[in-house]
Structure formats: C-alpha cells, structure tokens
N, C-alpha and C positions, 0 to 999 in steps of 0.2 A: 396657039391654046395654049393656055396656062395650066401649069402641073398642081394637081392636089396635092396638099400635104397634110389633110387630116382626112378621119373618116370620122363623119355625124352616126350617133348612135338617138335610136329610138329613146326619148321620156317613158320612163315605165310611169301607167294612169297611178296604180297603189302597188307598193311594196315597200322593198328596203331597200339601200342604199348601201353596205359597209366600204367606207374611205380608209386610207391612212393608213393601208395593213402593211405593214415588212413588206417588202415583196419573198421573202422567203418564205412569209407563213402564210400567203393568199393557197396553196395546197390544202395544208392541214385543217385552217377554214372552212374551205367546202367542205373535207370528208366530217372532219369533227359535228360541222351542222347537218351531213348528213344531204347536203345540194346535190351531191355525186349520182346521189338516188331518186330524186323528187322530180317531179311532174311541171314541175313551174319553170316559165320562161329565165332563163339565168346567162348572167353576163360578167364576163370576170376581166379584167386585167391586171398585168406585170409589167414591174419593168418603166411602169410610168413617171414621163417626169413632175417632179414635187417642187416647187421653192422651197418648201419648210421641209421635207425629209431628202430633199433629192432623187431617188427614186420609193416610187410607191406601190402599194397593189389599190384593187377597186372592186365589190364581188356585189351587181346587183339581180336581185332578184322580186320579180313580178308575183304578187298579190300573195306575198310572206311576211311576218310579222314576229320580231323575236321578242320572247319572254327575257327576263332580269335573270334567269338559270342561263339563257344562251348568252347573254350578256358579258357574263362571269366570266365562262368558254372562253369568248372571243379575247378579253381582256388577259387574259392567262398566256397567250401564242401574239396576241397583237395590240398590246396594250397601248398603242400610237392610234390606236383606230378610233374612228369615229360612226355613229348607227343613223342614221339618217331617214325617217321613216316618212313616209311619201301618199297622200290620198288626192285622187283627181288631181294628179300632176303639181300638188302644190306639198311644198315642206312640212308636214304639221308638227313633226320631234327631230328632236339635232341634239346628240349624248357622246360625248366623250365616255367610253368605256372605262371603269375605274377597276383595277386592280380589287379583288373580296379580302378582308383580314383569315376569312376560310372560304373551304373547298369541299362540299359534301355530296357525296353520289356519284356524279362524273366524271374523278377520275380514279385508277387501280393503280394501288402503290403497286409498286416496282419492287419489295421486298417477296421472293416467292414463298416465302416460308413464313410472312404473314397472314394473322386472323381472317381478313378481309381477301384471301386467295383463296379459301380453304373453306370457310362456314358461309353461311349467305349472312353477313354480316356489311351494312352501310360501309363506305368508306367517309374517313373523316380527317382533314390536312389542318394543320395552319401553316399561314405562309408567314414564313419566318423573312424570305427577303423580298420588297416587289421591284427594286431595281433590277433583278438579276431573273428575277421569279420562280421560287425556290420553296415548296413544299414540305413538308415535313406532319408524315401520318402518327395518326392521333393512338393507335397502338403499339407500333412497333417501332415508332420515334426516328424510323430511316428517315432520310434528306430525298429530292427526286429534282433535279435542275428540269428547268422546261422543256429541253431538248428530250427529255426520255419522258414526258410524259403518257400516257394511253388512258384514249377516252374511251367510256362503254359505253 
C-alpha cells in the first residue's frame, strides 16, 4: 500500500485566501480580523513549505471578503501576504498587500498618556518605516514597532 504524503483540502466556492503570511503572524492575523469568533468555515496552516519564503502561513475563509481597511491591517503584520478572492471556485482577484503611508482608527497608541487613550479621539499614525513597520502617533509622537501593535 502506497503511503499518503499530502492532505487534500476542499477548494472554497466563495471567499478569501490570505497566502504568504509569515508563519509567526498567522494567529495575529486571525485575531486581528476577528476570525477566531466568526461562524465562517476557516482553514489555516502554518510552517508550510514555500519556495519563495522557506516557510509560510495561509488562511482560507469561506464566504468572507475583506475591505481595504482589513488589507491595511494585514499589511502591518504580514507585509508579504497576498489576498486572493474566490467566486464560484475561480480566482477573481489577487493582490499583494501594501503597507499604507498612514494608519487611522484601528491601532491603539502604546503611550498610556496619549490623549487617544483617555478621550474619544480617533488614532492617527504615520508609517515612518515600511521595512520594519514602525508607526508614529500624530498626537504624542511616540513610535510603535510591529511587535507592539494592539488592534482595536
């Protein structure tokens, strides 16, 4: 009897595949997009072989499509990710995420004294380093590195 060397996973009819996620960022992407509390069928893999990156992660979400704001979130923690939209089992859109020049609303400032942490003020950050992904708060000017992001 021949030994089975791979596991086949059903294709999704409609939904999104987030591919080429750095393996250490898979769970952060899941939580950031609230996929851990949604009712959609979700498949994820981590530490998968990748010719381009060595190892990668992937998330497949049935019947869910992500808006540009979600793509910006993904880019902050997984800048190598690709978002693939599937409709009727066919790829209809495929794009690499891009780190935006500014980030508004969805990242919390790390400075406990920042006005955004005490009053009803929307956060605004300028991306000051796209390679290592660092944000600077427009209000208190505190710099936050990718490893310290807290998403609202």
